[in-house]
N, C-alpha and C positions, 0 to 999 in steps of 0.2 A: 713685494710687500714692504708696506710703510711701517715705522716704528711704532705707532697707535695700534695697530692691527695685534702684534703677540701681547701688548698691555691688556688690551681689551681680552683676548683668549684666557689670560691669566686670571682677569677677574671672575670671569664666567666660570672657569672651572673650579675656581675658591669658592663661589656662590654655590654649584652644583654638588661638589665635596660637603659642604656646610649643610645643607639640605639634607643630602641622602644620609650622613651622620645622624641627624636629629629624628628623621624620619625610622632609621634602624634603632634607635633610642627610643622613641614613641610605642615601637612595635614591641620589644621587648619589655617594655612598663606594660604594656598593656597583655603581652601575653603571663605574665607573671600575677598580675593582679585577677587575671581569668582563671590562670590554676590556683590560688588562694580563693578566690569565692565560690569555684566550683568544690573545692575540699571543703569550705565552711559549708554549702549547702549539702552535698553527699552527707556529711556529720549528721546535720540535723535530720536530715531523712532517713538515716540509720537508726539513729536513736528514738524517731516517730516509730518505725517499723517496729523495734524492739521492742517498743511498747506495745504496738498493736498485737504483734506476737505475743506477748507476756500475757495479755489480757485473754487473747483468743486460747492460748494452752490454758487458763486457767479455767474458762469458761467450758472448755472441752473436759477437762478432769471431774468439774462437776457435775455434767451430764452423763459422763460415764461412770461416776459413782452413783448417780439415782439411778441409771439404766441397770447397774450391778444389783442395786439394793432392789429393785423391781424385778429382775429375772429371779434372783435370791427368793424372793415371797411366792413368784409364781410357781417356782420350781417345788419349794416345800408344799404349795397349797396342790401341785400336780401329784407328789409324792402320797401325800395325805389321800387325796382322792382314788388314786390306783391303789393303794392299799387296803382302803375301806370296800372297794370292789372286789379286790380279790379274796378279803374275807368274807364277802356275801356268797362268792362263788364256792369257796370251800365249805362253807356252812351249808349251803344246800348239798353239797356233794356228799358230803358227811350225813348229813339227813337221809339222802338215797339210799346209801349204803347200809344206814340202820335199819332201813325197810327191806333192802333186797339181798342184803349178806345173811350168811349164818346165824344163827340165834339161839335161845335154850326154850323154845317155844312149844318143841316137840313134846307131846304126850299130854297136853294141858287141854281141857275143854275148850269149844270151839268158840263158847261166846267170851272165853276169857281171852284166848287169843286175839279174837277179833277185837276186843275192846282195847287189846294194846295196839294194833295197828292203827285202829283211829286216831289213839293220842299220838302215835308217829304221823300217822298223815297229817293231822291238823300242825304239827310241827312241819312237815314236808312242805305245807302249802304256805304259812307264813314265810318259811325261808326264800322262797319262789318269790312272793310277793317285796320283799325286801331286795332280792337281788335285780328285780324288775325296776323297783324304785330308784336303787343305785346304779342303774344301768343309764336310766335318763340323767339323774343329778349330774353325773361325771362325764356324761358325752363330750362336754367341752375340751377335757384334757387328754382325747385320745383321737388319733389320725381317722380317716375315714374308713379305712377296711378294717383296722382293728375294733371300733366301733359297732360296725356291721355285724362281725364275729360275735361281739358282747351283746347285742340285741337279739340276735338270733337267738343264742343261747337261751336269755332270759325269756323271751317269747315262748321256747321250747320247755323249758323248767316251768313255767306256768302252765302250761298244757298237760303237759304229764303229772304234773303233780296235782293239778284238779282232777285228773281223771282216777287216779287213787282216790283222793278225797269225795269225790261222788260216789262214791261205792257205800259212804256211810251216810248219805243225805236220802232222808226219806226212804230209806229200805223198807221194803214191805214185810221181808225175809229175815230182818235183823238180826244175828247170832247164829242163825241157822246154817247147815251144812252149803247149801247153794250160796248163800250168802259169802261164804267160805270162799269158794269155788271162784265166785266173782273177783275178790279181794287176790286171791293166788293168781287169777289171771292178769289182774291190773299190777301186781308186782314184777309179773314176769314180763310184761311191756315195758316196765320203768325201767327194770335191767338191761333189756335190749335195746333202748332207743338214749339213754340219759347220756352217753358216752360221745354220742355223733357231734352234738354242738357244745359240748361241757367242755371237753379236752382242747379242740382249737380256739375255744374263747380264752380258756387256762392259760395255755403256750404263748397265745396274743397279748395276755395282759403283763405276765410274766416277763416277757420280751421288753414290753413298752417300760417297766420298771427297772430293769437291766441297763436300757439306752438312756435312761434318766441320770443314772447312777455315773455312767461309762460314756458320754455322748461318743467320744471316739471309737468306741464298739461298732458302732452301726456302720461309721464310714470306712470302717477297715474291712467289716464282713461286705460292704456292696462292692469294695474297690479290689476285692481279693480275685485270683483266677478263677477259683474254685467256683463263685458266685455269677459270674459272666456265661 
């Protein structure tokens, strides 16, 4: 080996070392700048996402508030409708009991008794018409099964109420003993048949109102072991 060769190798090594150190410095600087920019970008994205989330949350709260207001109004309307129908059911029932129940008419002349029954029959018929009208107007507030019971009750109430009222329409023997016999037969039929449709409908309406007051009660009832 000549003297020139070690010199060449020394210069080569110095150049390589110089390039290698600069490369490491450039790599380190690039890495640091990359982290800085990444953190800045992430911070901007974070701020933007926080703004979007805040706006979304605000809109959601507004929608929830409007929904709760709407539900409250619907619940109030439904409660009023259920109460109205229940009042008509009870009113018709009380009118039935006035005709079919014990009274102080014994010993009175037939025309006097029949006139009283005629007045009660008119009231019974009017109560049945109100019940049927209310059943139609409040149908939207009840489930299908409950409304079916209500509608059936209203139809039955109209039919048996008309049966009593018809005893006083164009009766050729008005006020006679035979007329009273027909009225008594209509009273007996009313007493025997009214409860078959009335009581299921009344219980269904009352149950619907209780569930409206306490929605969890229906969930508990359907999830209990005894209901399976």
